[in-house]
Structures are given as C-alpha cells and as structure tokens.
C-alpha positions as CSV (number, residue, x, y, z in Angstrom):
1,M,-37.8,61.6,87.8
2,A,-35.1,62.8,85.5
3,R,-33.1,60.3,83.3
4,Q,-29.5,59.9,84.2
5,F,-26.8,59.2,81.6
6,S,-23.4,57.7,82.2
7,P,-20.6,60.1,81.4
8,G,-19.3,59.7,77.9
9,G,-22.6,58.6,76.4
10,P,-24.5,55.3,76.2
11,D,-21.4,53.3,75.1
12,A,-19.2,54.4,77.9
13,A,-20.4,51.5,80.0
14,H,-18.9,49.1,77.5
15,A,-15.6,50.9,77.2
16,G,-12.6,48.6,77.6
17,R,-14.5,45.4,76.5
18,P,-14.1,44.0,73.0
19,R,-17.2,43.8,70.9
20,R,-18.8,40.4,70.3
21,G,-17.5,38.8,67.0
22,T,-14.7,41.2,66.2
23,A,-11.8,38.8,66.8
24,A,-13.5,36.0,64.7
25,A,-14.1,38.4,61.8
26,A,-10.5,39.4,61.8
27,T,-9.3,35.8,61.8
28,L,-11.5,35.0,58.9
29,L,-10.3,37.9,56.9
30,T,-6.6,37.0,57.4
31,M,-7.2,33.4,56.3
32,T,-9.1,34.5,53.1
33,C,-6.3,36.8,52.1
34,A,-3.7,34.1,52.6
35,A,-5.6,31.6,50.5
36,A,-6.0,34.2,47.7
37,A,-2.3,34.9,47.7
38,L,-1.4,31.2,47.6
39,A,-3.7,30.6,44.6
40,A,-2.2,33.5,42.6
41,A,1.4,32.4,43.2
42,P,3.0,30.0,40.6
43,A,3.6,26.4,41.5
44,Y,7.0,25.4,42.7
45,A,8.9,22.2,43.0
46,R,12.2,21.2,44.6
47,D,14.8,19.1,43.0
48,D,15.4,17.6,46.5
49,D,14.5,18.4,50.1
50,S,17.3,21.0,50.4
51,G,17.6,22.3,46.9
52,P,16.2,25.6,45.5
53,S,12.6,25.7,44.4
54,R,11.7,26.1,40.7
55,P,8.5,26.9,38.8
56,V,6.5,24.0,37.2
57,P,5.5,24.9,33.6
58,Y,1.8,24.4,32.7
59,E,1.2,21.9,29.9
60,A,-2.0,22.1,28.0
61,P,-3.6,18.7,27.2
62,Q,-3.1,17.4,23.6
63,T,-6.0,17.1,21.3
64,A,-7.3,13.7,20.1
65,T,-7.1,13.3,16.3
66,T,-8.6,11.1,13.7
67,T,-7.0,10.0,10.4
68,G,-9.1,9.1,7.3
69,L,-7.7,7.4,4.2
70,A,-8.8,7.2,0.6
71,S,-7.2,6.0,-2.7
72,D,-7.6,6.8,-6.4
73,P,-8.2,4.7,-8.5
74,N,-9.6,1.7,-6.6
75,P,-9.5,-0.9,-8.0
76,S,-6.3,-0.3,-10.0
77,R,-4.2,-2.3,-12.4
78,A,-0.7,-3.7,-11.8
79,G,1.8,-1.0,-12.7
80,E,-0.8,1.8,-12.6
81,E,-0.1,4.8,-10.3
82,V,-2.3,4.8,-7.2
83,V,-2.5,7.9,-4.9
84,F,-3.4,7.4,-1.2
85,S,-4.6,10.5,0.6
86,A,-4.7,10.8,4.4
87,K,-6.8,13.5,6.1
88,V,-5.9,14.3,9.8
89,T,-8.4,16.2,11.9
90,G,-7.5,17.8,15.2
91,S,-6.3,21.2,16.4
92,D,-4.5,22.5,13.3
93,P,-2.4,19.4,13.0
94,T,1.2,19.5,11.7
95,G,3.8,16.8,11.2
96,T,4.0,13.7,9.1
97,V,2.1,10.6,8.1
98,T,3.5,7.1,7.3
99,F,1.6,4.8,4.9
100,N,1.9,1.1,5.3
101,N,0.9,-1.9,3.2
102,G,0.1,-4.4,6.0
103,G,3.3,-4.4,8.0
104,T,5.5,-3.1,5.1
105,P,6.2,0.7,4.8
106,L,4.8,2.1,1.6
107,C,5.6,5.8,2.0
108,D,7.5,7.2,5.0
109,D,7.1,10.6,6.7
110,R,4.9,12.4,4.2
111,P,4.2,16.0,5.5
112,L,0.8,17.4,6.1
113,D,-0.3,20.4,4.0
114,S,-2.2,23.4,5.3
115,E,-5.4,21.3,5.0
116,G,-4.1,18.5,7.1
117,V,-3.7,16.2,4.1
118,A,-0.7,13.9,3.3
119,T,-0.4,11.9,0.1
120,C,1.5,8.8,-1.1
121,A,1.8,7.8,-4.8
122,T,3.0,4.4,-5.8
123,R,3.1,1.9,-8.7
124,S,4.6,-0.9,-6.7
125,L,1.5,-2.8,-5.6
126,A,1.3,-6.3,-7.0
127,P,-2.0,-7.8,-8.2
128,G,-4.3,-8.9,-5.3
129,S,-5.8,-7.2,-2.2
130,H,-3.8,-4.9,0.0
131,G,-4.6,-3.6,3.5
132,I,-3.3,0.0,3.5
133,T,-3.2,2.1,6.7
134,A,-2.0,5.7,7.4
135,T,-0.4,6.6,10.8
136,Y,-0.2,10.2,11.9
137,G,2.8,10.8,14.3
138,G,1.2,13.7,16.3
139,D,2.8,17.1,17.2
140,A,3.0,19.3,20.3
141,T,-0.7,19.8,20.5
142,N,-2.2,16.8,18.7
143,L,-2.1,13.1,19.6
144,P,-1.1,10.4,17.1
145,S,-3.7,8.4,15.3
146,T,-4.0,5.6,12.8
147,S,-6.6,5.2,10.1
148,D,-8.8,2.1,9.6
149,A,-7.4,-0.3,7.0
150,L,-8.4,0.5,3.4
151,T,-8.6,-2.5,1.0
152,Q,-6.8,-1.6,-2.3
153,T,-7.6,-4.1,-5.0
154,V,-5.0,-4.5,-7.8
155,R,-5.9,-6.3,-10.9
156,N,-3.6,-7.7,-13.6
157,A,-2.7,-5.2,-16.3
158,D,-4.5,-5.7,-19.6
159,S,-2.5,-7.4,-22.4
160,E,-3.1,-7.3,-26.1
161,L,-1.8,-9.8,-28.7
162,T,-1.7,-9.1,-32.4
163,A,-1.1,-11.9,-34.9
164,Q,0.5,-11.6,-38.3
165,R,-0.1,-13.6,-41.5
166,A,1.6,-17.0,-41.9
167,V,2.1,-19.4,-44.8
168,F,2.0,-23.1,-45.1
169,R,3.5,-25.6,-47.6
170,L,2.3,-29.2,-47.8
171,S,4.6,-31.8,-49.4
172,R,3.4,-33.6,-52.5
173,L,2.8,-36.8,-50.7
174,G,1.2,-35.0,-47.8
175,T,3.8,-36.4,-45.3
176,R,5.1,-33.0,-44.2
177,L,3.4,-29.7,-43.4
178,D,5.6,-26.6,-42.9
179,V,4.0,-23.5,-41.4
180,T,6.3,-20.5,-41.5
181,G,6.0,-16.9,-40.4
182,L,3.9,-17.6,-37.3
183,S,4.2,-14.2,-35.4
184,A,2.5,-12.3,-32.7
185,T,3.2,-9.1,-30.8
186,L,2.4,-8.8,-27.1
187,T,1.8,-5.3,-25.6
188,S,0.2,-3.7,-22.5
189,D,-1.1,-0.1,-22.9
190,G,1.1,0.1,-26.0
191,T,4.2,-1.0,-24.2
192,P,5.9,-4.2,-25.5
193,L,6.1,-7.1,-23.1
194,A,9.4,-8.8,-23.5
195,G,10.4,-12.3,-22.2
196,Q,6.8,-13.7,-22.3
197,P,5.9,-17.1,-23.8
198,V,3.4,-17.2,-26.7
199,V,1.9,-20.6,-27.8
200,F,0.8,-21.1,-31.5
201,T,-1.9,-23.7,-32.2
202,D,-4.7,-24.3,-34.7
203,R,-7.8,-22.3,-34.0
204,S,-9.2,-24.8,-31.5
205,G,-6.0,-24.8,-29.4
206,R,-5.8,-28.6,-29.5
207,V,-3.1,-29.0,-32.1
208,P,0.2,-27.4,-31.0
209,L,2.3,-25.8,-33.7
210,C,5.2,-24.1,-31.8
211,T,6.1,-21.9,-28.9
212,A,8.2,-18.7,-28.8
213,T,9.3,-16.0,-26.4
214,T,8.7,-12.3,-27.0
215,D,11.7,-10.2,-27.8
216,A,12.5,-6.6,-26.8
217,N,9.7,-5.5,-29.2
218,G,7.2,-7.8,-27.7
219,T,7.2,-10.1,-30.8
220,A,7.3,-13.9,-30.8
221,D,8.2,-15.7,-34.0
222,C,8.4,-19.4,-34.9
223,D,8.0,-21.9,-37.6
224,A,6.3,-25.3,-37.3
225,V,7.0,-28.6,-39.0
226,I,4.2,-31.2,-38.8
227,T,4.8,-34.8,-39.7
228,R,2.0,-36.8,-38.3
229,G,1.0,-38.7,-41.4
230,P,-0.7,-37.8,-44.7
231,L,-4.3,-37.8,-43.5
232,H,-3.6,-35.7,-40.5
233,D,-1.3,-33.2,-42.3
234,V,-3.7,-32.7,-45.2
235,F,-6.6,-32.1,-42.9
236,L,-4.6,-29.7,-40.7
237,A,-3.5,-27.8,-43.8
238,L,-7.1,-27.4,-44.9
239,E,-8.1,-26.3,-41.4
240,L,-5.4,-23.6,-41.2
241,A,-6.2,-22.3,-44.7
242,A,-9.9,-22.0,-43.7
243,H,-9.6,-20.7,-40.2
244,G,-6.1,-19.6,-39.6
245,Y,-4.0,-20.1,-36.4
246,R,-4.3,-19.1,-32.8
247,A,-1.7,-17.3,-30.7
248,T,-2.1,-17.5,-26.9
249,F,-0.5,-15.7,-23.9
250,D,-1.6,-17.3,-20.7
251,G,-0.8,-14.2,-18.6
252,S,1.8,-13.5,-15.9
253,A,2.0,-12.3,-12.3
254,D,1.3,-8.7,-13.5
255,H,-0.5,-9.1,-16.8
256,G,-3.7,-10.8,-17.8
257,P,-4.0,-13.4,-20.6
258,A,-4.6,-12.5,-24.3
259,T,-5.3,-14.4,-27.5
260,A,-5.2,-13.5,-31.2
261,R,-6.0,-15.2,-34.5
262,G,-3.9,-14.9,-37.7
263,P,-4.5,-16.0,-41.2
264,V,-2.6,-18.8,-42.9
265,R,-2.2,-18.8,-46.7
266,P,-0.6,-21.5,-49.0
267,A,2.9,-20.6,-50.1
268,S,3.3,-19.7,-53.7
269,R,5.1,-22.4,-55.7
C-alpha cells in the first residue's frame, strides 16, 4: 500500500498551532534584557517624590591607616632638642599630623612628606616622663589614626661648678676668722646659669661659710666672717688650709646638682 503524505509536507498538519515552549522562551528573553539594561544604568535618586531624578556618585571606601611614633634622643636632658617622627601607613596618605604631650598640643598640623612621615622638634619638655601621641587627620582616601603613647624621659641637664682660690686671715687672738674670695662659677654645657644659689662650706659641708647667687656670668662670690671662739676658729683655719672649701649647687627644676672644691691659703701679712 502506498504511503500518503499530507499536502505541504509533514509539518502541514501542525500549521496554525504554536510550538510548545516558544512563548515561555520569548518571555524569559525579554526579562533578561530588561535586567541587564537596569544593571548598566546609573543609580538615580529624587530630592522628593515629585522632583527630578539625579545621579548618585560612587564613593570608594577609605583605607584604614596606622600611625607609628619614635623620638630621638630618648632619654633626653632638659633644654635638649628632641625630634618626634610619626610614620603613617595607608594608601599613599597625605595631610597632617598633630603631636600631643598628654592632653596638651606639642606641634600642630605638621605635614606628611612623600614617605608619609611628619616630624616635631621641641626643647620645651620639662624633666620627668611624658606620654607623647601623634594623631593623623586622614584625607579623602585614608581614615584618621592615632599612635600608641610613647614615653619620653627627660632628665635634668648636667651642671658644672668650678671653684676659685680663697684666702683666710685669723686674728692674733684667734677670735675672728675672715675667709675672702670664695667664688664658684656654675655652667651647663658651657652656658652660665644665672640666678642660682651656691652654698660655701668647709670640705665636710657641716660648717657653713656663706651663700651667694650666681650673676649673669654664672659666678657666685662671697666672704665669710667666723666668730665662734678661739678654739673653733683656729681649728677651722687649719682645716681650710689643709683641705680647702666646698661649693655646692643643690640643683633646680631643670638642672642637676653640682659640687666643687677650692683651695684656701693664708693671707700674706
């Protein structure tokens, strides 16, 4: 028996009927294109419900930073220059650093160099321990940060006392002892220290002779008159002739103590 074909070929029987799945595929394609277009479009915001839309700028997140702090020298002496260096690490940080001594500003708004380092030089620190911190203010791409506290130890500046020769004269009856020309010069690193008290005694420090204040040249001068009785004055004269006198500076808020010994010779008659 011969095969019979429908006119128009084997698909003619389905003519006029949609193929299975064609509508679903078309719907999926339309949704995918719409989502892609939405993702590519810039974000917009409205000032109010009826106002015009405007683009929202993209802001990159800021980089966290760390601030390290060092000083040179440490410990230091009162009046000596100390340099504090703050190193900021981040994303090529720019801007400034503020240095603080506890809650007191030490150096304000010191700029970072190309290596991310800011410095603060000072001579104002008093003797004692100081907690120094450095605070970075941040910039457009870097967050602020503060260093750990650095302990800066400041010691009293060294003092040096130089004593000159003095002379003594004992009365014939030994009832009066005059010591003249007691003199000592007080300096710190070669600089005269004015307005400081210097005490002159025998070598033991137990017998006071006189006290004087240093002048603009750092020199203290005084004369002593001793009238404690013949036995005492004769013995003191012999002690001074043998061992000389002692000059003492007890120190100040900024400078350490110092002592010196000077010779004492009998006055020529």
